[in-house]
PDB file of all heavy atoms in Angstrom:
ATOM      1  N   MET A   1       0.849  -1.184   0.000  1.00  0.00           N
ATOM      2  CA  MET A   1       0.000   0.000   0.000  1.00  0.00           C
ATOM      3  C   MET A   1       0.884   1.234   0.000  1.00  0.00           C
ATOM      4  O   MET A   1       1.232   1.769   1.049  1.00  0.00           O
ATOM      5  CB  MET A   1      -0.924  -0.044   1.227  1.00  0.00           C
ATOM      6  CG  MET A   1      -1.932   1.068   1.271  1.00  0.00           C
ATOM      7  SD  MET A   1      -3.125   0.789   2.578  1.00  0.00           S
ATOM      8  CE  MET A   1      -2.958   2.293   3.467  1.00  0.00           C
ATOM      9  N   ASN A   2       1.305   1.668  -1.128  1.00  0.00           N
ATOM     10  CA  ASN A   2       2.111   2.885  -1.282  1.00  0.00           C
ATOM     11  C   ASN A   2       3.358   2.895  -0.400  1.00  0.00           C
ATOM     12  O   ASN A   2       3.696   3.912   0.202  1.00  0.00           O
ATOM     13  CB  ASN A   2       1.275   4.131  -1.004  1.00  0.00           C
ATOM     14  CG  ASN A   2       0.177   4.332  -2.009  1.00  0.00           C
ATOM     15  OD1 ASN A   2       0.281   3.872  -3.132  1.00  0.00           O
ATOM     16  ND2 ASN A   2      -0.880   5.007  -1.616  1.00  0.00           N
ATOM     17  N   ASN A   3       4.026   1.761  -0.297  1.00  0.00           N
ATOM     18  CA  ASN A   3       5.246   1.642   0.495  1.00  0.00           C
ATOM     19  C   ASN A   3       5.042   1.998   1.965  1.00  0.00           C
ATOM     20  O   ASN A   3       5.946   2.485   2.622  1.00  0.00           O
ATOM     21  CB  ASN A   3       6.356   2.524  -0.092  1.00  0.00           C
ATOM     22  CG  ASN A   3       6.708   2.104  -1.492  1.00  0.00           C
ATOM     23  OD1 ASN A   3       6.711   0.915  -1.795  1.00  0.00           O
ATOM     24  ND2 ASN A   3       7.012   3.050  -2.336  1.00  0.00           N
ATOM     25  N   MET A   4       3.848   1.784   2.491  1.00  0.00           N
ATOM     26  CA  MET A   4       3.556   2.072   3.884  1.00  0.00           C
ATOM     27  C   MET A   4       3.934   0.863   4.721  1.00  0.00           C
ATOM     28  O   MET A   4       3.540  -0.255   4.416  1.00  0.00           O
ATOM     29  CB  MET A   4       2.054   2.317   4.031  1.00  0.00           C
ATOM     30  CG  MET A   4       1.558   3.555   4.716  1.00  0.00           C
ATOM     31  SD  MET A   4       2.652   4.847   5.156  1.00  0.00           S
ATOM     32  CE  MET A   4       2.166   5.031   6.812  1.00  0.00           C
ATOM     33  N   PRO A   5       4.725   1.065   5.769  1.00  0.00           N
ATOM     34  CA  PRO A   5       5.078  -0.057   6.636  1.00  0.00           C
ATOM     35  C   PRO A   5       3.865  -0.526   7.432  1.00  0.00           C
ATOM     36  O   PRO A   5       2.903   0.221   7.621  1.00  0.00           O
ATOM     37  CB  PRO A   5       6.140   0.535   7.566  1.00  0.00           C
ATOM     38  CG  PRO A   5       5.892   2.004   7.543  1.00  0.00           C
ATOM     39  CD  PRO A   5       5.320   2.310   6.189  1.00  0.00           C
ATOM     40  N   THR A   6       3.912  -1.758   7.887  1.00  0.00           N
ATOM     41  CA  THR A   6       2.863  -2.289   8.735  1.00  0.00           C
ATOM     42  C   THR A   6       3.054  -1.738  10.146  1.00  0.00           C
ATOM     43  O   THR A   6       4.158  -1.767  10.681  1.00  0.00           O
ATOM     44  CB  THR A   6       2.937  -3.828   8.767  1.00  0.00           C
ATOM     45  OG1 THR A   6       2.824  -4.299   7.430  1.00  0.00           O
ATOM     46  CG2 THR A   6       1.829  -4.415   9.605  1.00  0.00           C
ATOM     47  N   LEU A   7       1.971  -1.241  10.729  1.00  0.00           N
ATOM     48  CA  LEU A   7       2.042  -0.670  12.072  1.00  0.00           C
ATOM     49  C   LEU A   7       1.308  -1.571  13.051  1.00  0.00           C
ATOM     50  O   LEU A   7       0.246  -2.113  12.732  1.00  0.00           O
ATOM     51  CB  LEU A   7       1.381   0.718  12.097  1.00  0.00           C
ATOM     52  CG  LEU A   7       1.909   1.761  11.130  1.00  0.00           C
ATOM     53  CD1 LEU A   7       1.104   3.045  11.262  1.00  0.00           C
ATOM     54  CD2 LEU A   7       3.378   2.029  11.351  1.00  0.00           C
ATOM     55  N   ASN A   8       1.875  -1.704  14.258  1.00  0.00           N
ATOM     56  CA  ASN A   8       1.161  -2.447  15.277  1.00  0.00           C
ATOM     57  C   ASN A   8       0.067  -1.551  15.861  1.00  0.00           C
ATOM     58  O   ASN A   8      -0.053  -0.373  15.500  1.00  0.00           O
ATOM     59  CB  ASN A   8       2.118  -2.977  16.359  1.00  0.00           C
ATOM     60  CG  ASN A   8       2.788  -1.877  17.154  1.00  0.00           C
ATOM     61  OD1 ASN A   8       2.199  -0.832  17.446  1.00  0.00           O
ATOM     62  ND2 ASN A   8       4.034  -2.095  17.530  1.00  0.00           N
ATOM     63  N   HIS A   9      -0.728  -2.091  16.760  1.00  0.00           N
ATOM     64  CA  HIS A   9      -1.873  -1.341  17.284  1.00  0.00           C
ATOM     65  C   HIS A   9      -1.452  -0.040  17.954  1.00  0.00           C
ATOM     66  O   HIS A   9      -2.066   1.015  17.727  1.00  0.00           O
ATOM     67  CB  HIS A   9      -2.676  -2.201  18.264  1.00  0.00           C
ATOM     68  CG  HIS A   9      -3.840  -1.473  18.843  1.00  0.00           C
ATOM     69  ND1 HIS A   9      -4.973  -1.194  18.123  1.00  0.00           N
ATOM     70  CD2 HIS A   9      -4.028  -0.922  20.059  1.00  0.00           C
ATOM     71  CE1 HIS A   9      -5.818  -0.517  18.876  1.00  0.00           C
ATOM     72  NE2 HIS A   9      -5.274  -0.330  20.054  1.00  0.00           N
ATOM     73  N   ALA A  10      -0.417  -0.078  18.758  1.00  0.00           N
ATOM     74  CA  ALA A  10       0.043   1.126  19.464  1.00  0.00           C
ATOM     75  C   ALA A  10       0.504   2.191  18.475  1.00  0.00           C
ATOM     76  O   ALA A  10       0.219   3.378  18.644  1.00  0.00           O
ATOM     77  CB  ALA A  10       1.166   0.772  20.440  1.00  0.00           C
ATOM     78  N   GLU A  11       1.208   1.765  17.428  1.00  0.00           N
ATOM     79  CA  GLU A  11       1.667   2.706  16.407  1.00  0.00           C
ATOM     80  C   GLU A  11       0.494   3.294  15.629  1.00  0.00           C
ATOM     81  O   GLU A  11       0.497   4.478  15.293  1.00  0.00           O
ATOM     82  CB  GLU A  11       2.640   2.015  15.454  1.00  0.00           C
ATOM     83  CG  GLU A  11       3.968   1.647  16.108  1.00  0.00           C
ATOM     84  CD  GLU A  11       4.803   0.702  15.267  1.00  0.00           C
ATOM     85  OE1 GLU A  11       4.229  -0.128  14.525  1.00  0.00           O
ATOM     86  OE2 GLU A  11       6.032   0.786  15.352  1.00  0.00           O
ATOM     87  N   GLN A  12      -0.520   2.462  15.361  1.00  0.00           N
ATOM     88  CA  GLN A  12      -1.719   2.951  14.683  1.00  0.00           C
ATOM     89  C   GLN A  12      -2.421   3.996  15.539  1.00  0.00           C
ATOM     90  O   GLN A  12      -2.865   5.030  15.030  1.00  0.00           O
ATOM     91  CB  GLN A  12      -2.677   1.801  14.385  1.00  0.00           C
ATOM     92  CG  GLN A  12      -2.189   0.847  13.331  1.00  0.00           C
ATOM     93  CD  GLN A  12      -3.108  -0.346  13.181  1.00  0.00           C
ATOM     94  OE1 GLN A  12      -4.245  -0.354  13.659  1.00  0.00           O
ATOM     95  NE2 GLN A  12      -2.612  -1.383  12.528  1.00  0.00           N
ATOM     96  N   GLN A  13      -2.527   3.733  16.835  1.00  0.00           N
ATOM     97  CA  GLN A  13      -3.182   4.667  17.746  1.00  0.00           C
ATOM     98  C   GLN A  13      -2.409   5.981  17.821  1.00  0.00           C
ATOM     99  O   GLN A  13      -2.998   7.057  17.816  1.00  0.00           O
ATOM    100  CB  GLN A  13      -3.321   4.050  19.139  1.00  0.00           C
ATOM    101  CG  GLN A  13      -4.159   4.892  20.079  1.00  0.00           C
ATOM    102  CD  GLN A  13      -5.585   5.062  19.578  1.00  0.00           C
ATOM    103  OE1 GLN A  13      -6.241   4.094  19.230  1.00  0.00           O
ATOM    104  NE2 GLN A  13      -6.052   6.286  19.530  1.00  0.00           N
ATOM    105  N   GLU A  14      -1.084   5.874  17.867  1.00  0.00           N
ATOM    106  CA  GLU A  14      -0.240   7.074  17.892  1.00  0.00           C
ATOM    107  C   GLU A  14      -0.438   7.906  16.622  1.00  0.00           C
ATOM    108  O   GLU A  14      -0.556   9.136  16.694  1.00  0.00           O
ATOM    109  CB  GLU A  14       1.223   6.659  18.030  1.00  0.00           C
ATOM    110  CG  GLU A  14       2.191   7.806  18.101  1.00  0.00           C
ATOM    111  CD  GLU A  14       3.634   7.336  18.198  1.00  0.00           C
ATOM    112  OE1 GLU A  14       3.885   6.281  18.790  1.00  0.00           O
ATOM    113  OE2 GLU A  14       4.509   8.045  17.659  1.00  0.00           O
ATOM    114  N   ALA A  15      -0.510   7.241  15.477  1.00  0.00           N
ATOM    115  CA  ALA A  15      -0.718   7.947  14.217  1.00  0.00           C
ATOM    116  C   ALA A  15      -2.090   8.620  14.204  1.00  0.00           C
ATOM    117  O   ALA A  15      -2.215   9.780  13.795  1.00  0.00           O
ATOM    118  CB  ALA A  15      -0.582   6.982  13.042  1.00  0.00           C
ATOM    119  N   ALA A  16      -3.119   7.908  14.672  1.00  0.00           N
ATOM    120  CA  ALA A  16      -4.463   8.483  14.705  1.00  0.00           C
ATOM    121  C   ALA A  16      -4.507   9.691  15.630  1.00  0.00           C
ATOM    122  O   ALA A  16      -5.122  10.717  15.299  1.00  0.00           O
ATOM    123  CB  ALA A  16      -5.477   7.433  15.149  1.00  0.00           C
ATOM    124  N   ASP A  17      -3.848   9.589  16.780  1.00  0.00           N
ATOM    125  CA  ASP A  17      -3.807  10.707  17.721  1.00  0.00           C
ATOM    126  C   ASP A  17      -3.114  11.917  17.099  1.00  0.00           C
ATOM    127  O   ASP A  17      -3.547  13.053  17.274  1.00  0.00           O
ATOM    128  CB  ASP A  17      -3.105  10.301  19.019  1.00  0.00           C
ATOM    129  CG  ASP A  17      -3.904   9.305  19.845  1.00  0.00           C
ATOM    130  OD1 ASP A  17      -5.116   9.125  19.581  1.00  0.00           O
ATOM    131  OD2 ASP A  17      -3.304   8.697  20.754  1.00  0.00           O
ATOM    132  N   ARG A  18      -2.037  11.671  16.375  1.00  0.00           N
ATOM    133  CA  ARG A  18      -1.295  12.760  15.728  1.00  0.00           C
ATOM    134  C   ARG A  18      -2.158  13.418  14.653  1.00  0.00           C
ATOM    135  O   ARG A  18      -2.193  14.645  14.540  1.00  0.00           O
ATOM    136  CB  ARG A  18      -0.011  12.194  15.118  1.00  0.00           C
ATOM    137  CG  ARG A  18       0.797  13.163  14.311  1.00  0.00           C
ATOM    138  CD  ARG A  18       1.911  13.798  15.097  1.00  0.00           C
ATOM    139  NE  ARG A  18       2.787  14.542  14.199  1.00  0.00           N
ATOM    140  CZ  ARG A  18       2.743  15.870  14.064  1.00  0.00           C
ATOM    141  NH1 ARG A  18       1.937  16.578  14.794  1.00  0.00           N
ATOM    142  NH2 ARG A  18       3.557  16.471  13.219  1.00  0.00           N
ATOM    143  N   ILE A  19      -2.878  12.608  13.880  1.00  0.00           N
ATOM    144  CA  ILE A  19      -3.777  13.144  12.852  1.00  0.00           C
ATOM    145  C   ILE A  19      -4.853  14.010  13.505  1.00  0.00           C
ATOM    146  O   ILE A  19      -5.128  15.123  13.045  1.00  0.00           O
ATOM    147  CB  ILE A  19      -4.395  12.003  12.020  1.00  0.00           C
ATOM    148  CG1 ILE A  19      -3.315  11.346  11.143  1.00  0.00           C
ATOM    149  CG2 ILE A  19      -5.566  12.511  11.168  1.00  0.00           C
ATOM    150  CD1 ILE A  19      -3.719  10.019  10.542  1.00  0.00           C
ATOM    151  N   HIS A  20      -5.448  13.501  14.574  1.00  0.00           N
ATOM    152  CA  HIS A  20      -6.494  14.267  15.259  1.00  0.00           C
ATOM    153  C   HIS A  20      -5.954  15.578  15.819  1.00  0.00           C
ATOM    154  O   HIS A  20      -6.638  16.613  15.766  1.00  0.00           O
ATOM    155  CB  HIS A  20      -7.117  13.426  16.370  1.00  0.00           C
ATOM    156  CG  HIS A  20      -7.931  12.293  15.855  1.00  0.00           C
ATOM    157  ND1 HIS A  20      -8.115  11.130  16.547  1.00  0.00           N
ATOM    158  CD2 HIS A  20      -8.604  12.128  14.680  1.00  0.00           C
ATOM    159  CE1 HIS A  20      -8.866  10.301  15.848  1.00  0.00           C
ATOM    160  NE2 HIS A  20      -9.171  10.885  14.707  1.00  0.00           N
ATOM    161  N   ALA A  21      -4.734  15.555  16.339  1.00  0.00           N
ATOM    162  CA  ALA A  21      -4.128  16.770  16.885  1.00  0.00           C
ATOM    163  C   ALA A  21      -3.918  17.804  15.786  1.00  0.00           C
ATOM    164  O   ALA A  21      -4.192  18.995  15.979  1.00  0.00           O
ATOM    165  CB  ALA A  21      -2.805  16.440  17.580  1.00  0.00           C
ATOM    166  N   LEU A  22      -3.432  17.356  14.633  1.00  0.00           N
ATOM    167  CA  LEU A  22      -3.226  18.279  13.512  1.00  0.00           C
ATOM    168  C   LEU A  22      -4.559  18.865  13.039  1.00  0.00           C
ATOM    169  O   LEU A  22      -4.652  20.059  12.736  1.00  0.00           O
ATOM    170  CB  LEU A  22      -2.509  17.571  12.359  1.00  0.00           C
ATOM    171  CG  LEU A  22      -1.046  17.201  12.617  1.00  0.00           C
ATOM    172  CD1 LEU A  22      -0.527  16.290  11.503  1.00  0.00           C
ATOM    173  CD2 LEU A  22      -0.186  18.435  12.758  1.00  0.00           C
ATOM    174  N   MET A  23      -5.586  18.036  13.004  1.00  0.00           N
ATOM    175  CA  MET A  23      -6.901  18.510  12.583  1.00  0.00           C
ATOM    176  C   MET A  23      -7.465  19.498  13.604  1.00  0.00           C
ATOM    177  O   MET A  23      -8.128  20.472  13.217  1.00  0.00           O
ATOM    178  CB  MET A  23      -7.845  17.325  12.386  1.00  0.00           C
ATOM    179  CG  MET A  23      -7.491  16.495  11.165  1.00  0.00           C
ATOM    180  SD  MET A  23      -8.429  14.958  11.055  1.00  0.00           S
ATOM    181  CE  MET A  23     -10.101  15.555  11.003  1.00  0.00           C
ATOM    182  N   ALA A  24      -7.191  19.285  14.876  1.00  0.00           N
ATOM    183  CA  ALA A  24      -7.660  20.196  15.922  1.00  0.00           C
ATOM    184  C   ALA A  24      -7.014  21.567  15.773  1.00  0.00           C
ATOM    185  O   ALA A  24      -7.576  22.576  16.210  1.00  0.00           O
ATOM    186  CB  ALA A  24      -7.371  19.611  17.303  1.00  0.00           C
ATOM    187  N   GLU A  25      -5.837  21.601  15.150  1.00  0.00           N
ATOM    188  CA  GLU A  25      -5.142  22.863  14.893  1.00  0.00           C
ATOM    189  C   GLU A  25      -5.656  23.543  13.623  1.00  0.00           C
ATOM    190  O   GLU A  25      -5.150  24.586  13.237  1.00  0.00           O
ATOM    191  CB  GLU A  25      -3.636  22.621  14.770  1.00  0.00           C
ATOM    192  CG  GLU A  25      -2.987  22.133  16.045  1.00  0.00           C
ATOM    193  CD  GLU A  25      -1.526  21.753  15.865  1.00  0.00           C
ATOM    194  OE1 GLU A  25      -0.961  21.993  14.771  1.00  0.00           O
ATOM    195  OE2 GLU A  25      -0.955  21.201  16.812  1.00  0.00           O
ATOM    196  N   GLY A  26      -6.614  22.915  12.946  1.00  0.00           N
ATOM    197  CA  GLY A  26      -7.219  23.526  11.774  1.00  0.00           C
ATOM    198  C   GLY A  26      -6.816  22.932  10.438  1.00  0.00           C
ATOM    199  O   GLY A  26      -7.243  23.408   9.391  1.00  0.00           O
ATOM    200  N   MET A  27      -6.012  21.894  10.456  1.00  0.00           N
ATOM    201  CA  MET A  27      -5.563  21.271   9.213  1.00  0.00           C
ATOM    202  C   MET A  27      -6.662  20.350   8.674  1.00  0.00           C
ATOM    203  O   MET A  27      -7.412  19.758   9.441  1.00  0.00           O
ATOM    204  CB  MET A  27      -4.296  20.450   9.514  1.00  0.00           C
ATOM    205  CG  MET A  27      -3.575  19.955   8.297  1.00  0.00           C
ATOM    206  SD  MET A  27      -2.015  19.142   8.733  1.00  0.00           S
ATOM    207  CE  MET A  27      -1.074  20.541   9.299  1.00  0.00           C
ATOM    208  N   SER A  28      -6.736  20.231   7.354  1.00  0.00           N
ATOM    209  CA  SER A  28      -7.711  19.313   6.760  1.00  0.00           C
ATOM    210  C   SER A  28      -7.301  17.873   7.052  1.00  0.00           C
ATOM    211  O   SER A  28      -6.119  17.573   7.279  1.00  0.00           O
ATOM    212  CB  SER A  28      -7.800  19.523   5.249  1.00  0.00           C
ATOM    213  OG  SER A  28      -6.644  19.020   4.612  1.00  0.00           O
ATOM    214  N   SER A  29      -8.274  16.975   7.029  1.00  0.00           N
ATOM    215  CA  SER A  29      -7.981  15.572   7.316  1.00  0.00           C
ATOM    216  C   SER A  29      -7.003  14.997   6.297  1.00  0.00           C
ATOM    217  O   SER A  29      -6.081  14.267   6.663  1.00  0.00           O
ATOM    218  CB  SER A  29      -9.263  14.744   7.356  1.00  0.00           C
ATOM    219  OG  SER A  29      -9.936  14.813   6.113  1.00  0.00           O
ATOM    220  N   GLY A  30      -7.183  15.318   5.027  1.00  0.00           N
ATOM    221  CA  GLY A  30      -6.292  14.797   3.989  1.00  0.00           C
ATOM    222  C   GLY A  30      -4.860  15.243   4.177  1.00  0.00           C
ATOM    223  O   GLY A  30      -3.928  14.454   4.039  1.00  0.00           O
ATOM    224  N   GLU A  31      -4.692  16.521   4.508  1.00  0.00           N
ATOM    225  CA  GLU A  31      -3.344  17.043   4.722  1.00  0.00           C
ATOM    226  C   GLU A  31      -2.714  16.408   5.960  1.00  0.00           C
ATOM    227  O   GLU A  31      -1.528  16.040   5.948  1.00  0.00           O
ATOM    228  CB  GLU A  31      -3.383  18.561   4.865  1.00  0.00           C
ATOM    229  CG  GLU A  31      -2.011  19.193   4.886  1.00  0.00           C
ATOM    230  CD  GLU A  31      -2.058  20.715   4.914  1.00  0.00           C
ATOM    231  OE1 GLU A  31      -3.153  21.299   5.025  1.00  0.00           O
ATOM    232  OE2 GLU A  31      -0.977  21.310   4.821  1.00  0.00           O
ATOM    233  N   ALA A  32      -3.492  16.256   7.019  1.00  0.00           N
ATOM    234  CA  ALA A  32      -2.981  15.650   8.249  1.00  0.00           C
ATOM    235  C   ALA A  32      -2.549  14.206   8.012  1.00  0.00           C
ATOM    236  O   ALA A  32      -1.483  13.782   8.457  1.00  0.00           O
ATOM    237  CB  ALA A  32      -4.037  15.718   9.359  1.00  0.00           C
ATOM    238  N   ILE A  33      -3.352  13.470   7.275  1.00  0.00           N
ATOM    239  CA  ILE A  33      -3.014  12.074   6.964  1.00  0.00           C
ATOM    240  C   ILE A  33      -1.741  12.017   6.141  1.00  0.00           C
ATOM    241  O   ILE A  33      -0.861  11.183   6.400  1.00  0.00           O
ATOM    242  CB  ILE A  33      -4.191  11.388   6.237  1.00  0.00           C
ATOM    243  CG1 ILE A  33      -5.360  11.201   7.208  1.00  0.00           C
ATOM    244  CG2 ILE A  33      -3.751  10.050   5.628  1.00  0.00           C
ATOM    245  CD1 ILE A  33      -6.668  10.845   6.533  1.00  0.00           C
ATOM    246  N   MET A  34      -1.621  12.897   5.154  1.00  0.00           N
ATOM    247  CA  MET A  34      -0.436  12.918   4.311  1.00  0.00           C
ATOM    248  C   MET A  34       0.818  13.210   5.133  1.00  0.00           C
ATOM    249  O   MET A  34       1.856  12.554   4.972  1.00  0.00           O
ATOM    250  CB  MET A  34      -0.589  13.960   3.205  1.00  0.00           C
ATOM    251  CG  MET A  34       0.560  13.981   2.224  1.00  0.00           C
ATOM    252  SD  MET A  34       0.331  15.170   0.896  1.00  0.00           S
ATOM    253  CE  MET A  34       0.313  16.710   1.790  1.00  0.00           C
ATOM    254  N   ILE A  35       0.738  14.173   6.035  1.00  0.00           N
ATOM    255  CA  ILE A  35       1.889  14.530   6.865  1.00  0.00           C
ATOM    256  C   ILE A  35       2.290  13.366   7.753  1.00  0.00           C
ATOM    257  O   ILE A  35       3.470  13.010   7.843  1.00  0.00           O
ATOM    258  CB  ILE A  35       1.578  15.793   7.697  1.00  0.00           C
ATOM    259  CG1 ILE A  35       1.580  17.015   6.775  1.00  0.00           C
ATOM    260  CG2 ILE A  35       2.574  15.963   8.845  1.00  0.00           C
ATOM    261  CD1 ILE A  35       1.094  18.285   7.425  1.00  0.00           C
ATOM    262  N   VAL A  36       1.326  12.748   8.413  1.00  0.00           N
ATOM    263  CA  VAL A  36       1.637  11.637   9.314  1.00  0.00           C
ATOM    264  C   VAL A  36       2.187  10.450   8.526  1.00  0.00           C
ATOM    265  O   VAL A  36       3.151   9.810   8.955  1.00  0.00           O
ATOM    266  CB  VAL A  36       0.400  11.253  10.157  1.00  0.00           C
ATOM    267  CG1 VAL A  36       0.651   9.981  10.958  1.00  0.00           C
ATOM    268  CG2 VAL A  36       0.029  12.409  11.091  1.00  0.00           C
ATOM    269  N   ALA A  37       1.620  10.165   7.367  1.00  0.00           N
ATOM    270  CA  ALA A  37       2.131   9.065   6.536  1.00  0.00           C
ATOM    271  C   ALA A  37       3.574   9.322   6.129  1.00  0.00           C
ATOM    272  O   ALA A  37       4.416   8.417   6.181  1.00  0.00           O
ATOM    273  CB  ALA A  37       1.247   8.886   5.310  1.00  0.00           C
ATOM    274  N   ASN A  38       3.872  10.556   5.749  1.00  0.00           N
ATOM    275  CA  ASN A  38       5.252  10.892   5.379  1.00  0.00           C
ATOM    276  C   ASN A  38       6.194  10.774   6.567  1.00  0.00           C
ATOM    277  O   ASN A  38       7.331  10.304   6.412  1.00  0.00           O
ATOM    278  CB  ASN A  38       5.310  12.295   4.772  1.00  0.00           C
ATOM    279  CG  ASN A  38       4.751  12.339   3.375  1.00  0.00           C
ATOM    280  OD1 ASN A  38       4.718  11.333   2.679  1.00  0.00           O
ATOM    281  ND2 ASN A  38       4.305  13.506   2.958  1.00  0.00           N
ATOM    282  N   GLU A  39       5.739  11.188   7.749  1.00  0.00           N
ATOM    283  CA  GLU A  39       6.566  11.049   8.950  1.00  0.00           C
ATOM    284  C   GLU A  39       6.874   9.585   9.235  1.00  0.00           C
ATOM    285  O   GLU A  39       8.012   9.235   9.573  1.00  0.00           O
ATOM    286  CB  GLU A  39       5.855  11.666  10.165  1.00  0.00           C
ATOM    287  CG  GLU A  39       5.764  13.166  10.132  1.00  0.00           C
ATOM    288  CD  GLU A  39       4.907  13.755  11.243  1.00  0.00           C
ATOM    289  OE1 GLU A  39       4.234  12.994  11.976  1.00  0.00           O
ATOM    290  OE2 GLU A  39       4.908  14.976  11.362  1.00  0.00           O
ATOM    291  N   ILE A  40       5.868   8.728   9.065  1.00  0.00           N
ATOM    292  CA  ILE A  40       6.065   7.291   9.311  1.00  0.00           C
ATOM    293  C   ILE A  40       7.046   6.724   8.290  1.00  0.00           C
ATOM    294  O   ILE A  40       7.959   5.972   8.646  1.00  0.00           O
ATOM    295  CB  ILE A  40       4.718   6.548   9.263  1.00  0.00           C
ATOM    296  CG1 ILE A  40       3.856   6.962  10.462  1.00  0.00           C
ATOM    297  CG2 ILE A  40       4.932   5.028   9.242  1.00  0.00           C
ATOM    298  CD1 ILE A  40       2.402   6.524  10.365  1.00  0.00           C
ATOM    299  N   ARG A  41       6.880   7.085   7.026  1.00  0.00           N
ATOM    300  CA  ARG A  41       7.798   6.599   5.985  1.00  0.00           C
ATOM    301  C   ARG A  41       9.234   7.041   6.270  1.00  0.00           C
ATOM    302  O   ARG A  41      10.171   6.260   6.125  1.00  0.00           O
ATOM    303  CB  ARG A  41       7.363   7.110   4.617  1.00  0.00           C
ATOM    304  CG  ARG A  41       6.161   6.415   4.060  1.00  0.00           C
ATOM    305  CD  ARG A  41       5.874   6.890   2.636  1.00  0.00           C
ATOM    306  NE  ARG A  41       4.583   6.423   2.200  1.00  0.00           N
ATOM    307  CZ  ARG A  41       3.488   7.170   2.120  1.00  0.00           C
ATOM    308  NH1 ARG A  41       3.529   8.451   2.432  1.00  0.00           N
ATOM    309  NH2 ARG A  41       2.351   6.646   1.717  1.00  0.00           N
ATOM    310  N   GLU A  42       9.401   8.304   6.653  1.00  0.00           N
ATOM    311  CA  GLU A  42      10.741   8.819   6.956  1.00  0.00           C
ATOM    312  C   GLU A  42      11.353   8.098   8.155  1.00  0.00           C
ATOM    313  O   GLU A  42      12.534   7.756   8.140  1.00  0.00           O
ATOM    314  CB  GLU A  42      10.673  10.323   7.222  1.00  0.00           C
ATOM    315  CG  GLU A  42      10.410  11.137   5.978  1.00  0.00           C
ATOM    316  CD  GLU A  42      10.151  12.606   6.266  1.00  0.00           C
ATOM    317  OE1 GLU A  42      10.308  13.042   7.426  1.00  0.00           O
ATOM    318  OE2 GLU A  42       9.783  13.325   5.320  1.00  0.00           O
ATOM    319  N   ARG A  43      10.552   7.869   9.175  1.00  0.00           N
ATOM    320  CA  ARG A  43      11.047   7.169  10.364  1.00  0.00           C
ATOM    321  C   ARG A  43      11.468   5.742  10.011  1.00  0.00           C
ATOM    322  O   ARG A  43      12.522   5.270  10.444  1.00  0.00           O
ATOM    323  CB  ARG A  43       9.958   7.160  11.446  1.00  0.00           C
ATOM    324  CG  ARG A  43      10.418   6.558  12.762  1.00  0.00           C
ATOM    325  CD  ARG A  43       9.359   6.631  13.842  1.00  0.00           C
ATOM    326  NE  ARG A  43       8.204   5.850  13.457  1.00  0.00           N
ATOM    327  CZ  ARG A  43       6.941   6.256  13.594  1.00  0.00           C
ATOM    328  NH1 ARG A  43       6.664   7.434  14.064  1.00  0.00           N
ATOM    329  NH2 ARG A  43       5.933   5.460  13.240  1.00  0.00           N
ATOM    330  N   GLU A  44      10.673   5.062   9.213  1.00  0.00           N
ATOM    331  CA  GLU A  44      11.005   3.693   8.815  1.00  0.00           C
ATOM    332  C   GLU A  44      12.243   3.658   7.921  1.00  0.00           C
ATOM    333  O   GLU A  44      13.073   2.763   8.039  1.00  0.00           O
ATOM    334  CB  GLU A  44       9.808   3.033   8.123  1.00  0.00           C
ATOM    335  CG  GLU A  44       8.646   2.772   9.062  1.00  0.00           C
ATOM    336  CD  GLU A  44       8.998   1.856  10.212  1.00  0.00           C
ATOM    337  OE1 GLU A  44       9.617   0.801   9.990  1.00  0.00           O
ATOM    338  OE2 GLU A  44       8.662   2.216  11.360  1.00  0.00           O
ATOM    339  N   ALA A  45      12.377   4.637   7.034  1.00  0.00           N
ATOM    340  CA  ALA A  45      13.556   4.704   6.164  1.00  0.00           C
ATOM    341  C   ALA A  45      14.810   4.935   6.998  1.00  0.00           C
ATOM    342  O   ALA A  45      15.861   4.358   6.716  1.00  0.00           O
ATOM    343  CB  ALA A  45      13.390   5.809   5.135  1.00  0.00           C
ATOM    344  N   ALA A  46      14.704   5.785   8.022  1.00  0.00           N
ATOM    345  CA  ALA A  46      15.849   6.043   8.893  1.00  0.00           C
ATOM    346  C   ALA A  46      16.257   4.782   9.658  1.00  0.00           C
ATOM    347  O   ALA A  46      17.445   4.531   9.852  1.00  0.00           O
ATOM    348  CB  ALA A  46      15.521   7.165   9.870  1.00  0.00           C
ATOM    349  N   LYS A  47      15.275   3.981  10.054  1.00  0.00           N
ATOM    350  CA  LYS A  47      15.580   2.724  10.745  1.00  0.00           C
ATOM    351  C   LYS A  47      16.356   1.777   9.826  1.00  0.00           C
ATOM    352  O   LYS A  47      17.268   1.105  10.258  1.00  0.00           O
ATOM    353  CB  LYS A  47      14.293   2.021  11.192  1.00  0.00           C
ATOM    354  CG  LYS A  47      13.629   2.630  12.391  1.00  0.00           C
ATOM    355  CD  LYS A  47      12.397   1.819  12.757  1.00  0.00           C
ATOM    356  CE  LYS A  47      11.601   2.451  13.866  1.00  0.00           C
ATOM    357  NZ  LYS A  47      10.377   1.664  14.159  1.00  0.00           N
ATOM    358  N   LYS A  48      15.976   1.739   8.554  1.00  0.00           N
ATOM    359  CA  LYS A  48      16.646   0.862   7.594  1.00  0.00           C
ATOM    360  C   LYS A  48      18.071   1.317   7.313  1.00  0.00           C
ATOM    361  O   LYS A  48      18.926   0.515   6.988  1.00  0.00           O
ATOM    362  CB  LYS A  48      15.845   0.779   6.305  1.00  0.00           C
ATOM    363  CG  LYS A  48      14.544   0.026   6.446  1.00  0.00           C
ATOM    364  CD  LYS A  48      13.794  -0.021   5.146  1.00  0.00           C
ATOM    365  CE  LYS A  48      12.469  -0.743   5.333  1.00  0.00           C
ATOM    366  NZ  LYS A  48      11.683  -0.787   4.096  1.00  0.00           N
ATOM    367  N   ASP A  49      18.305   2.633   7.417  1.00  0.00           N
ATOM    368  CA  ASP A  49      19.626   3.172   7.150  1.00  0.00           C
ATOM    369  C   ASP A  49      20.611   2.927   8.299  1.00  0.00           C
ATOM    370  O   ASP A  49      21.812   3.001   8.107  1.00  0.00           O
ATOM    371  CB  ASP A  49      19.557   4.678   6.890  1.00  0.00           C
ATOM    372  CG  ASP A  49      18.897   4.993   5.557  1.00  0.00           C
ATOM    373  OD1 ASP A  49      18.814   4.087   4.698  1.00  0.00           O
ATOM    374  OD2 ASP A  49      18.464   6.150   5.372  1.00  0.00           O
ATOM    375  N   ASP A  50      20.075   2.636   9.491  1.00  0.00           N
ATOM    376  CA  ASP A  50      20.951   2.405  10.661  1.00  0.00           C
ATOM    377  C   ASP A  50      21.643   1.077  10.623  1.00  0.00           C
ATOM    378  O   ASP A  50      21.388   0.176   9.997  1.00  0.00           O
ATOM    379  CB  ASP A  50      20.142   2.506  11.960  1.00  0.00           C
ATOM    380  CG  ASP A  50      19.749   3.954  12.261  1.00  0.00           C
ATOM    381  OD1 ASP A  50      20.359   4.861  11.663  1.00  0.00           O
ATOM    382  OD2 ASP A  50      18.849   4.147  13.082  1.00  0.00           O
TER     383      ASP A  50
END
């Protein structure tokens, strides 16, 4: 699914919480999802580089 890593339940909850926080600040849901997805991809890529 678009190079998205598999997340465990805790990671999914953390991502959902982050999306909700961004939306509470006035961001659209689509933009918030895109930002969080990119953050997850970057974090996973950094893990692979270590």
